[in-house]
C-alpha positions, 0 to 999 in steps of 0.5 A: 075580358069575359065572353059568353057564347051560347048555341041552340043547336048541335051544329051551332055548338060545334061552331062555338068550339071552333071559334074558341079554339081559333080565338085562343090560338090567335091570342097565343100567336100575338094576333088576338083582339088586344093586338089587332084592335086595341079595344081592350088593353092587356095591362088593364084587363084580366085574362081572356075567358071564353065560356061556352054554353048550349041550350038544346035537347041534342046535347043533354049532357051539357045543355043548360036547363035554366030558362034562357032569360035566367041564363042571360040575366046572370051574364049581365049580373057578373058584368060579362064584356061580350055575349055571342048568340049562335042562332037567330036574332029573334032569340037574342033580342027576346032574351036580352030585352029585360036586361038592357040599360044604356049603351054606355053600360050594356055589353057587346052582343053579337049574333052568328048563324049556325052555319057561320056565314054571318056575324052580326053586331047587334048591340053596343057597337061602339062603346061596347066594342061590338063592331070591332069584335064582329070584325075580329070574329068574322075573320076568325071563322071566315064569315061576313061581318054585318055592321049597321051603324051609320058612321061605320058605313059612311067611314065617318067620325063617331064620338062614341069610338073616339071617346072610348079609344082616347080615355074620354068620358061622354057626359051627354049622349044626346049631344054626342049624337048631334056631334056625330050627325054634324060630321055626317052632314059634312060639317067641321067640328069645332073642338077645344082640348086641354090635352091637345089633339096631336097625340090622340087616336084620330078617327075618320072625319075628325081630321077636318076639325077646327081648333077653338081657344079658351076665349071662344069655348062657348062656340065649341061643338066638343070640349075635351077637358080635365078642368072642373071649371069646364066640367062641373055645373057647380063651378061654371066660368062660361055663360051659359053653361048648358049652351056649351057643346058636348063635354068629354071628360079627359079621364087621363089624370093620375094622382101620385101619392106618397105617405107615412106608414099607417096614414089614415083614410081621413088624412088621404081624403083631405089631402086628395080633395084639397089638392084637386080643388086648389088645382081646379081638376075635376075628380071625374077626370082621375083615372087612378091613384098611383104609388110605389109597390111598397104602399100596395097594402097601406090600409088608409090608401086602400080604404080611400080608394075603395070608398071613392071607387078610384083604382089604386095602382102601384109600380116597382122602384125600377119602373119609377126610376125609368122615368126621365124628368125634373123631379123633387128628390129626397135622400131619406125617401130613397133610403126607404123606397129605393127611389128619390121621389114617389108621388111625382114619379108615380104620376108621371109613369102612369101617365106615360103608359097611356100617352105622353106625360105632363106634370100638372102639380109637382110634389105637394105636402099635406101633413103625412101625405105627399101628392103630385098630379100628371095627365096623359096627353 
């Protein structure tokens, strides 16, 4: 996680140093943002980096001489996770304006007055995590958090936060807004879910939801699914497709892969596509391609992963052995890798790290490639 902090006065810069010191100390003590909010998961994120900047004549030795828009633009270019302005909201708004895209892509933005009295969640309160970050930072510097999103003020359900906390991808932000508004009006949400609801991180307001079965899916306000027939316009099974409620992609699917040494990218791609298509699983629902660490440098898999923009994650034999379950076993595979099955165990282990694993597809052989699929429920 990369955080950019910029101050416009000497007093403000001193506050930024105090904030960084307290934040790093909290991380060391196990009370950092990861532990307290769960907004960013340590195993999925790189080391916390807090970068301090000054833009004031009072600090000539460290003040950035570039135009402020150029400075802020560079932070958007390097995909910083959060930007904190210590100064006026006016300065922040004018500096940010040229670079804003969409709340699904913009970083979290906070504004703190130089006296440290108020911490304002200015941008990307839900999806960007600015509201959680505001609460965390205000606790660190003993300031008053200022959060203005309606669902937070009413203590009501927010689709944005629910999706983010549960690894779900919003497909229509207009429909998401309508779903949140329905809860604010005191109405129940009708929800269909492939992955159940019992293990999801529930939000205020959604506890009163009404479950909907597959036969009544056209009545659902929200559909949580990994199935292509419910997510992809090219393969609709319910009529009319556009009348269905908000579709949340359950990006909680893990494809375990085993392969012979030297496997080609083409063979991996063919096996992957055939596997998902035959099982009716949407490619958008795949969170990662997973395997044993012996395959971490397998070029065919790496090239496929890079071209498809699917993370490739590997685990040790000991980690895969730790999984309990009914897995296909091969003495030959065990003699080579140290574990009797790679693809099924990899998929199950990955899914278990993000919830409760459910095997969707047991080991399938596609020439020199073996695949299995699991989902986190």
